[in-house]
Backbone as a ProteinNet text record, in pm:
[ID]
protein_1_A
[PRIMARY]
MEFPEFAPGMNARVELTVTDADTAQSIGSGDVPVLGTPRLLALAEAATVAATARQIPGGVTTVGSRAEIEHRAPTPVGRTVAATATLTKVDGRTLVFDVTVQDRGAIVAEVRVERILVDRQSFISRSERPIG
[TERTIARY]
5782.8	5724	5644.9	5658.2	5584.3	5453.4	5344.3	5213.6	5172.6	5097.1	5052.7	4950.5	4939.5	4840	4714.2	4600.5	4472.2	4388.8	4306.4	4219.4	4074.4	3988.1	3846.1	3798.8	3701.9	3647.1	3683.9	3789.5	3825.6	3707.9	3680.4	3566.5	3586.9	3502.2	3501.9	3365	3334.8	3206.3	3233.3	3169	3176.6	3034.8	3018	2885.5	2886.4	2767.9	2749	2612.8	2611.5	2484.7	2459.1	2349.7	2318	2290.6	2360.8	2340.4	2287.6	2252	2205.8	2310	2437.1	2544.9	2552.7	2492.8	2496.6	2379	2285.8	2163.1	2182.5	2093.4	2093.7	2080.1	1998.8	1983.4	2117.1	2190.3	2315.3	2427.2	2433.7	2545.8	2511.9	2386.8	2350	2313.4	2281.7	2245.7	2094.9	2019.8	1874.5	1818.7	1688	1626.8	1548.5	1587.7	1520.5	1616.7	1564.2	1648.1	1676.2	1730.6	1767.7	1910.6	1970.2	2107	2122.9	2218	2244.2	2326.8	2299.9	2371.7	2522.8	2573.5	2719.7	2778.6	2707.5	2756.4	2751.6	2649.3	2638.9	2756.1	2791.5	2906.1	3034.1	3052.2	3171.7	3178.9	3064.9	3060.9	3099.9	3046.6	3080.6	3230	3287.1	3430.7	3512.2	3467	3537.2	3540.9	3433.8	3430.9	3531.1	3546.3	3642.9	3785.2	3811.9	3945.3	3974.1	3876.3	3893.7	3918.8	3859.8	3874.9	4018.6	4094.1	4232.3	4336.9	4294.4	4387.9	4493.9	4457.9	4555.1	4666.7	4643.6	4743.8	4819	4786.2	4853.3	4982.2	5097	5222.9	5240.3	5331.8	5363.1	5405.8	5367.7	5405.7	5307.2	5210.1	5108.3	4972.5	4883.1	4745.5	4652.8	4524.4	4428.3	4355.6	4315.8	4236.7	4112.7	4002	3878.2	3885.8	3831.8	3834.4	3696.3	3603	3469.3	3373.4	3248.8	3146.2	3010.5	2931.3	2792.8	2706.4	2604.7	2522.4	2376.3	2313.1	2167.9	2119	2073.5	2026.1	1875.5	1832.8	1695.1	1597.3	1645.2	1552.3	1612	1528	1576.7	1611	1709.7	1748.8	1743	1659.7	1644.1	1759.2	1768.6	1865.7	1842.8	1953.4	1947.4	1958.5	1932.7	1940.1	2083.7	2124.8	2259.2	2254.1	2339.4	2351.5	2487.3	2492.9	2617.2	2648.9	2772	2818.9	2916.9	2887.1	2975.5	3032	3164.4	3233.4	3300.3	3284	3349	3425.3	3553.5	3634.4	3586.1	3539.9	3483	3570.7	3661.5	3743.8	3875.6	3982.6	4115	4163.4	4195.8	4244.2	4368.7	4484.6	4607.6	4603.8	4613.7	4609.8	4467.1	4368.3	4229.3	4158.6	4096.5	4020.7	3874	3785.5	3641.9	3570.6	3490.8	3417.9	3268.1	3193	3048.5	3020.3	2943.4	2912.1	2760.8	2717.7	2576.6	2562.5	2469	2441.9	2305.5	2302.7	2179.1	2138.7	2008.2	1947.6	1851.2	1883.8	1801.5	1777.9	1880.6	1873.4	1815.2	1754.9	1699.7	1805.4	1815.1	1912.2	1860.9	1941.1	1906.3	1987.7	2099.3	2180.2	2273.2	2303.5	2407.7	2501.8	2630.5	2732.3	2841.9	2886	3004.5	3113.5	3228.1	3338.8	3463.7	3529.8	3660	3766.3	3872.7	3986.5	4112.5	4210.2	4336.2	4449.2	4533	4653.4	4754.6	4808.5	4907.5	5019.9	5133.8	5243.2	5201.4	5192.3	5139.6	5217.3	5350	5428.8	5420.9	5425.8	5414.8	5279.9	5175.9	5041.5	5031.8	5083.8	5079.2	5161.6	5278.1	5361.9	5289.1	5218.4	5141.4	5034.3	4974.5	4866.2	4918.2	5045.1	5103.5	5153.9	5157	5202.2	5090.2	5129.2	5026.9	4958.3	4831.3	4755.6	4776.4	4795.3	4806.5	4930.8
-4379.9	-4252.9	-4273.8	-4179.5	-4183.9	-4106.5	-4168.4	-4105.5	-4043	-3935	-3868.9	-3954.1	-3928.6	-3997.6	-3912.7	-3977.3	-3907.6	-3972.1	-3891.3	-3941.2	-3916.2	-4012.8	-3990.9	-3861	-3798.2	-3673.4	-3552.3	-3563	-3451.6	-3426.4	-3299.1	-3271.3	-3142.5	-3126	-3004.5	-2992.3	-2868.9	-2839.6	-2759.4	-2798.1	-2723.4	-2700.3	-2592.7	-2557.7	-2549.1	-2564.5	-2551.4	-2487.5	-2380.7	-2326	-2392	-2464.3	-2544.4	-2454.5	-2483.7	-2412.5	-2512.1	-2461	-2548.9	-2655.6	-2620.9	-2715.1	-2832.1	-2818.6	-2922.8	-3019.5	-2994.5	-3074	-3208.1	-3300.1	-3431.7	-3418.9	-3325.5	-3302	-3266.7	-3176.6	-3128.2	-3231.2	-3310.7	-3405.2	-3544.3	-3561.2	-3687.3	-3800	-3769.7	-3876.2	-3886	-3812.2	-3813.7	-3703.3	-3682.8	-3581.6	-3477.2	-3457.6	-3358.3	-3244.5	-3122.7	-3005	-2982.7	-3086.1	-3077.1	-3128.6	-3104.1	-3148.3	-3296.6	-3323.9	-3461.9	-3536.6	-3665.5	-3748.3	-3747.9	-3754.4	-3747.1	-3616.5	-3506.8	-3377.6	-3375.7	-3438.4	-3449.9	-3531.3	-3639.6	-3720.8	-3639.1	-3559.8	-3475.4	-3376.1	-3322	-3230.5	-3302.7	-3423.1	-3502.7	-3532.5	-3569.1	-3596.9	-3471.7	-3356.8	-3230.7	-3204.3	-3238.4	-3219.8	-3312.8	-3436.4	-3529.1	-3480.7	-3427.6	-3373.3	-3255	-3169	-3052.1	-3093	-3203.9	-3247.6	-3284.6	-3331.1	-3373.9	-3278.3	-3179.1	-3091.7	-3026.3	-2984.2	-2913.9	-3004.3	-3135.2	-3225.8	-3306.8	-3289.7	-3367.5	-3296.2	-3363.3	-3300.7	-3306.4	-3226.8	-3231	-3370.7	-3412.1	-3544.5	-3653.6	-3621.9	-3719.3	-3664.2	-3754.2	-3715	-3830.6	-3808.7	-3917.5	-3934.1	-4056.9	-4085.7	-4162.5	-4133.7	-4203.3	-4347.9	-4438.8	-4580.6	-4645.8	-4582.2	-4642	-4534.4	-4543.4	-4450.7	-4519.5	-4490.4	-4537.1	-4413.7	-4398.3	-4277.2	-4312.5	-4238.4	-4242.7	-4100.4	-4078.2	-3945.9	-3943.9	-3873.9	-3880.8	-3779.5	-3662.1	-3555.4	-3467.4	-3411.3	-3323.4	-3184.8	-3124.8	-2987.1	-2906.7	-2802.1	-2724.4	-2627.2	-2581	-2478.6	-2354.9	-2295.4	-2175	-2200.7	-2320.9	-2355.7	-2390.3	-2362.6	-2394.8	-2517.1	-2614	-2733.5	-2730.2	-2789.5	-2796.7	-2942.4	-2981.9	-3117.6	-3111.3	-3186.8	-3195.1	-3335.8	-3346.1	-3475	-3490.9	-3608.3	-3640.5	-3771	-3769.1	-3890.6	-3981.8	-4101.9	-4192.6	-4312.8	-4347	-4466.4	-4452.3	-4498.1	-4503.3	-4647.2	-4706.6	-4844.6	-4847.1	-4828.5	-4818.1	-4692.1	-4709.8	-4594.8	-4562.5	-4639.7	-4617.6	-4525.4	-4420	-4324.1	-4335.8	-4351.4	-4364.1	-4241.1	-4178.9	-4057.5	-4079.8	-4021.6	-4010.1	-3865.7	-3847.2	-3713.9	-3695.5	-3584	-3547.1	-3423.4	-3429.5	-3315.7	-3260.4	-3129.9	-3066.8	-2949.8	-2932.6	-2820.5	-2755.9	-2634.3	-2562.4	-2644.9	-2716.4	-2794.7	-2933.1	-2963.3	-3096.8	-3182.5	-3308.2	-3399	-3441.2	-3412.6	-3454.4	-3575.4	-3602.7	-3719.4	-3756.3	-3884.3	-3935.2	-4017.7	-3994.2	-4057.7	-4112.6	-4233.1	-4288.3	-4295.2	-4234.3	-4226.2	-4285.7	-4374.9	-4427.1	-4363.1	-4317.8	-4260.9	-4331.9	-4343.1	-4410.3	-4307.5	-4307.1	-4223.2	-4284.3	-4200.9	-4248.9	-4148.5	-4199.1	-4113.6	-4056.9	-3927.1	-3861.5	-3902.8	-3892.4	-3920.5	-4067.2	-4157.7	-4300.9	-4331.5	-4270.1	-4292.2	-4243.4	-4124.9	-4069.7	-4158.6	-4203	-4290.8	-4419.9	-4477.1	-4600.3	-4576.7	-4459.3	-4432.3	-4418.8	-4392.2	-4374.4	-4504.5	-4613.6	-4742.3	-4809.4	-4889.6	-4963.8	-5065.4	-5087.8	-5187.4	-5322.4	-5423.2	-5558.2	-5622.4
2070.5	2110.4	2239.6	2327.8	2454.2	2438.7	2483	2470.8	2603.7	2597.7	2721.4	2796.3	2923.7	3007	3011.9	2997.3	3006.6	3115.2	3180.8	3287	3249.7	3279.4	3254.3	3320.2	3255.1	3306.3	3222.3	3141.6	3054.1	2960.9	2931.9	2845.4	2767.1	2667	2585.8	2519.8	2482.3	2418.1	2291.4	2182.4	2057.5	2006.9	1930.7	1879.7	1728.3	1671.1	1527.4	1503.2	1425.1	1376.9	1242.4	1234.1	1116	995.4	886.2	759	656.5	539.7	431.7	398	408.4	376.4	474	592.7	695.9	687.5	595.9	592.7	524.1	557.1	494.4	342.5	297.4	153.6	88.7	150.1	91	93	198.2	208.9	156.6	110.7	46.5	140.1	264.9	359	378.6	300.4	308.9	221.9	234.1	148.5	227	352.4	435.8	470	485.3	510.4	659.5	724.9	866.9	882.8	999.6	1027.4	992.2	902.3	861	964.8	976	1073.5	1051.1	926.8	909.7	962.7	946.7	998	1149.4	1205.7	1350.9	1406.1	1337.3	1379.5	1373.8	1268.5	1257.8	1374	1413.7	1527.9	1656.4	1675.1	1794.3	1797.6	1683.2	1678.4	1707.2	1658.7	1687.1	1837.3	1906.8	2052.3	2120.8	2071.3	2132.3	2110.3	1991.8	1962.3	2054.9	2072.2	2159.4	2304.3	2347.1	2486.8	2521.1	2424.6	2452.8	2396.4	2321.3	2248.8	2335.8	2455.4	2540.8	2590.5	2595.6	2650.5	2545.8	2420.1	2315	2275.3	2292.2	2252.1	2100.6	2048.2	1906.4	1866.4	1748.1	1699.6	1735.5	1821.2	1861.8	1821.9	1782.4	1752.9	1788.5	1771.9	1787.4	1655.4	1627.9	1508.7	1550.9	1484.3	1514.5	1468.9	1551.6	1515.1	1521.4	1594.6	1609.6	1657.5	1612.9	1660.4	1659.2	1759.6	1767.7	1788.1	1702.4	1704.4	1726.1	1815.8	1828.2	1801.1	1679.2	1636.6	1660.7	1764.6	1813.5	1756.8	1719.6	1680.9	1572	1484.6	1378.1	1429.5	1363.5	1394.2	1265.6	1261.5	1138.2	1113.9	991.1	952.6	1039.2	1083.7	1166.2	1314.9	1358	1498.9	1535	1657.8	1705.8	1795.4	1765.3	1847.9	1917.8	2035.6	2113.4	2143.2	2114.8	2144	2260.3	2365.1	2480.9	2489.1	2478.5	2483.8	2618.7	2678.5	2805.3	2789.3	2824.7	2821.8	2934.2	2898	2998.3	3028.8	2934.4	2956.7	2882.2	2947	2884.1	2894	2778.6	2774.7	2686.7	2749.4	2672.5	2587.6	2455.2	2364.6	2317.1	2362.8	2321.5	2419.7	2365.5	2445.1	2404.4	2502.3	2475	2529.6	2444.1	2479.7	2466.8	2558	2542.9	2507	2400.4	2350.7	2352.2	2408.4	2406.3	2318.8	2224.6	2137.2	2174.7	2204.9	2250.1	2160.9	2151.6	2079.9	2178.5	2221.6	2319.7	2446.3	2490	2612.9	2596.8	2483.7	2459.7	2389.3	2428	2366.5	2229.3	2126.6	1991	1946	2015.3	1980.5	2095.2	2099.8	2188.8	2103.1	2123	2039.2	2130	2101.9	2168.5	2062.7	2092.8	1997.5	2061	1986.8	2028.8	1940.6	2003.4	1932.4	1981.1	1892.9	1924.8	1919.7	2021.1	2021.1	1925.3	1835.6	1738.8	1722.8	1676.8	1634.7	1498.9	1489	1368.5	1242.9	1244.2	1124.4	1085.3	1182	1150.6	1087.6	1139.7	1087.8	942.6	916.3	781.1	686.5	732.1	649.1	614.9	711.6	686.3	581.6	581.6	486.3	343.7	328	195	133.8	212.8	161.9	83	-16.9	-92.4	-0.7	-25.6	50.9	-14.2	72.5	17.7	46.8
[MASK]
++++++++++++++++++++++++++++++++++++++++++++++++++++++++++++++++++++++++++++++++++++++++++++++++++++++++++++++++++++++++++++++++++++

């Protein structure tokens, strides 16, 4: 399968209005009623997917392989956060994104996400094989 070419600089922005379901209390990552770090990571990954979505042909997708998160500040329920992902490096099939998450213009998190370009069907087939 031939994979598309990507160039650093591609970007996308996604938003999330924090609900009770997004809190650390609800998802089990803590006991405070603010945006949970796992939900923040999911938002950052959604931004990386959006950044490449227009150029991904059928049969190809990206899968997350690594993430580094610096979650700096709490975000309460009702507030809207925006994650902006920018493709910063391409190394073969590996795409590296820097994601900034902001709440009212203040940075609440910085995330580095690596995604790998894969053949969708081959990847799914591999997941169905027994491990070992």
